[in-house]
C-alpha positions as CSV (number, residue, x, y, z in Angstrom):
1,M,108.1,111.7,62.8
2,L,106.4,111.1,59.5
3,R,103.9,109.0,61.2
4,S,103.0,111.8,63.7
5,L,102.5,114.2,60.8
6,R,100.0,111.9,59.2
7,L,98.0,111.5,62.4
8,H,98.2,115.2,62.9
9,G,96.9,115.8,59.3
10,R,94.0,113.5,59.8
11,R,92.9,115.4,62.9
12,S,92.8,118.7,61.1
13,R,90.5,117.5,58.3
14,P,86.8,117.8,58.9
15,P,85.0,114.5,59.4
16,Q,83.4,112.9,56.3
17,G,79.6,112.3,56.0
18,F,78.1,114.8,58.5
19,V,75.8,116.5,56.0
20,L,73.4,113.6,55.6
21,P,72.5,113.2,59.3
22,L,72.2,117.0,59.6
23,A,69.8,117.1,56.6
24,A,67.8,114.2,58.0
25,T,67.5,116.0,61.4
26,A,66.5,119.2,59.8
27,S,63.8,117.5,57.6
28,M,62.4,115.7,60.7
29,V,62.1,119.1,62.5
30,L,60.3,120.6,59.6
31,V,57.9,117.6,59.3
32,L,57.1,117.7,63.0
33,S,56.5,121.5,63.0
34,S,54.2,121.2,60.0
35,L,52.3,118.4,61.7
36,S,52.0,120.5,64.8
37,L,50.7,123.5,62.7
38,Q,48.2,121.2,60.9
39,A,46.9,119.8,64.2
40,M,46.4,123.3,65.6
41,A,44.5,124.4,62.4
42,L,42.2,121.3,62.6
43,Q,41.6,122.0,66.3
44,E,40.6,125.6,65.6
45,R,38.4,124.5,62.8
46,S,36.6,122.0,65.1
47,R,36.2,124.7,67.7
48,L,34.7,127.1,65.2
49,A,32.3,124.5,63.9
50,A,31.1,123.7,67.4
51,L,30.6,127.4,68.1
52,Q,28.7,127.8,64.9
53,R,26.4,124.8,65.8
54,L,25.8,126.4,69.2
55,R,24.9,129.8,67.6
56,S,22.6,128.1,65.2
57,Q,20.8,126.3,68.1
58,E,20.5,129.6,70.0
59,D,19.0,131.1,66.9
60,Q,16.5,128.3,66.5
61,L,15.4,128.7,70.1
62,M,15.0,132.4,69.7
63,S,12.9,131.9,66.5
64,A,10.8,129.4,68.4
65,A,10.3,131.9,71.3
66,Q,9.2,134.5,68.8
67,L,6.8,132.1,67.2
68,V,5.3,131.0,70.6
69,T,4.9,134.5,71.9
70,G,3.5,135.7,68.6
71,R,0.9,132.9,68.7
72,L,0.1,133.7,72.3
73,Q,-0.4,137.3,71.4
74,R,-2.5,136.7,68.3
75,R,-4.5,133.6,69.0
76,H,-4.3,132.8,72.7
77,R,-4.1,136.1,74.6
78,C,-6.3,134.7,77.4
79,L,-3.4,132.3,78.2
80,L,-0.8,135.1,78.8
81,A,-1.9,135.7,82.4
82,L,-1.9,131.9,83.2
83,P,1.0,129.6,83.9
84,A,1.5,126.8,81.3
85,S,0.3,124.2,83.9
86,A,-3.2,125.8,83.9
87,W,-3.5,126.2,80.1
88,G,-5.5,123.0,79.5
89,Q,-8.1,123.7,82.1
90,D,-10.1,126.3,80.1
91,A,-11.1,124.8,76.8
92,S,-13.1,127.9,75.8
93,C,-9.9,130.0,75.8
94,S,-7.9,127.5,73.7
95,P,-8.9,124.2,72.1
96,A,-6.8,121.2,72.8
97,A,-5.4,121.0,69.2
98,A,-4.3,124.6,69.2
99,L,-2.8,124.1,72.7
100,A,-0.8,121.1,71.5
101,E,0.6,123.2,68.5
102,L,1.5,125.9,71.0
103,L,3.4,123.5,73.3
104,E,5.2,121.7,70.5
105,P,5.2,123.9,67.3
106,A,5.3,121.6,64.3
107,T,6.1,124.4,61.8
108,L,9.7,124.7,63.0
109,P,12.5,122.8,61.2
110,D,13.6,121.1,64.5
111,P,11.4,119.9,67.3
112,V,11.0,122.4,70.1
113,R,9.0,122.0,73.3
114,L,7.6,124.6,75.6
115,L,8.8,123.4,79.1
116,H,7.8,126.4,81.3
117,Y,5.8,129.5,81.1
118,C,5.1,131.5,84.2
119,P,3.7,135.0,84.4
120,Q,5.0,137.2,87.2
121,P,2.8,140.0,88.5
122,G,4.5,143.3,89.3
123,E,5.5,146.5,87.6
124,P,6.2,145.9,84.8
125,P,4.4,142.6,84.4
126,Q,6.5,139.9,82.8
127,A,6.7,136.2,82.2
128,T,9.4,133.5,82.1
129,L,9.4,131.2,79.1
130,V,11.7,128.1,78.8
131,L,12.0,126.2,75.5
132,E,13.9,123.0,74.7
133,L,15.5,122.1,71.3
134,A,15.1,118.4,71.4
135,S,16.9,117.5,68.1
136,T,20.4,117.7,69.5
137,P,22.2,114.8,71.2
138,T,22.0,116.8,74.5
139,P,18.8,118.8,74.5
140,R,19.4,122.6,74.6
141,R,17.2,124.7,76.9
142,A,17.0,128.5,76.8
143,S,15.2,130.9,79.0
144,F,13.4,134.1,77.8
145,R,11.8,137.0,79.6
146,V,8.5,138.1,78.0
147,A,7.6,141.7,78.7
148,L,3.9,142.1,79.2
149,A,1.7,145.2,79.3
150,P,-1.8,145.4,80.8
151,G,-4.7,145.0,78.4
152,E,-6.5,147.9,76.8
153,R,-9.4,147.5,79.2
154,Q,-9.5,146.6,82.9
155,D,-10.8,143.1,82.1
156,A,-8.7,142.5,79.0
157,P,-5.8,140.0,79.1
158,P,-2.2,141.3,79.0
159,R,-0.4,141.7,75.7
160,V,3.2,141.0,74.7
161,V,5.4,144.0,74.3
162,G,8.9,142.4,74.3
163,L,11.0,139.3,74.3
164,Q,14.5,139.1,75.8
165,D,16.9,136.2,75.6
166,Q,18.1,135.2,79.0
167,G,20.6,132.6,77.6
168,L,21.0,128.8,77.5
169,L,20.3,127.0,80.7
170,G,22.9,124.3,80.2
171,G,22.8,121.9,83.1
172,Q,20.7,124.2,85.3
173,A,17.4,123.1,86.5
174,L,14.1,124.6,85.3
175,P,12.9,127.7,87.1
176,A,10.7,127.1,90.2
177,P,7.1,126.1,89.4
178,C,4.6,128.9,89.1
179,P,2.3,129.6,92.0
180,E,-1.2,128.5,91.2
181,P,-3.5,131.3,90.0
182,A,-6.1,132.5,92.4
183,P,-9.7,131.4,91.4
């Protein structure tokens, strides 16, 4: 009977050494949760950095569009009514060196190319302008709508009255080629 009491007494005591495994498990849970939080923070930081780069590129393209339309308005108004494919045909309107600076402005911090300019007759007259930022690993293209107004006189070239960002083109193709101007 004494023996049965001893066995019974051992059963009622809590087991020895359960605190260390419990503490190790709790610390592993804390380490894993902190690593998970750190990974989420790094992923969010990476996403925000990519978004900031994209906004910066959009801003560079808008600045380039403003530069190009400003130069067209001030120095090359005779080109506003012509598609970009016809710009080199009339040397009296724009010398070759000035035309090259218009197609690839060198005064910008990153290289930008004019890919497409197409005036569209109608009311109100407008033009489509497409620029490419070539300094990125995947070149970024953006489309702009240039609002035009008729010249002051009947025979005067149109003038720029507005510029609207149409957004990045991404993987989209360039707009359709302009119809050739009537001679």
